[in-house]
C-alpha positions, 0 to 999 in steps of 0.5 A, spaced: 777 324 262 776 327 255 771 324 250 772 324 243 767 327 239 764 321 236 763 319 243 759 325 244 755 324 238 753 318 240 751 320 247 747 326 243 744 321 239 741 317 244 739 323 248 735 325 242 731 318 241 736 315 236 736 307 238 742 305 241 744 300 235 744 306 230 747 311 235 753 306 236 753 305 228 754 312 227 759 313 232 763 307 229 762 311 222 765 317 225 771 314 229 773 310 223 773 316 218 777 320 223 782 314 224 782 312 217 783 319 215 777 318 209 776 323 204 772 329 205 767 327 201 765 321 206 760 321 211 763 321 218 767 328 219 765 331 226 762 337 221 757 331 219 754 330 226 748 334 226 746 332 219 748 324 221 743 326 227 738 328 223 738 322 218 738 317 224 731 321 226 728 322 220 730 315 216 733 310 221 733 304 216 736 308 210 741 311 215 743 304 218 744 301 211 748 307 209 752 306 215 753 299 214 755 300 207 760 305 209 763 301 215 763 294 211 763 296 203 766 289 201 762 285 206 757 283 201 753 278 205 752 283 211 750 288 206 745 283 203 743 281 210 742 288 212 737 290 206 733 283 207 732 285 214 730 292 213 726 290 207 730 293 202 730 287 197 
């Protein structure tokens, strides 16, 4: 069975020490980017994998918020709750 690159990225992120919930969010961003054919300037393309992994390791809270904002741009309640939980309020 062949894996999609977002599944491979999630496995790589977990192996590198990214916490499971953040690795799952990153995988979802990559999958949504591919399935929805987001423009090239949106994060989540296969080529963004190394940069996304570095972001997860270097700034996990900021990266989580970025991933949430990309996946749910119109869910103001979720974004506000994420900001509050991560102490960005």
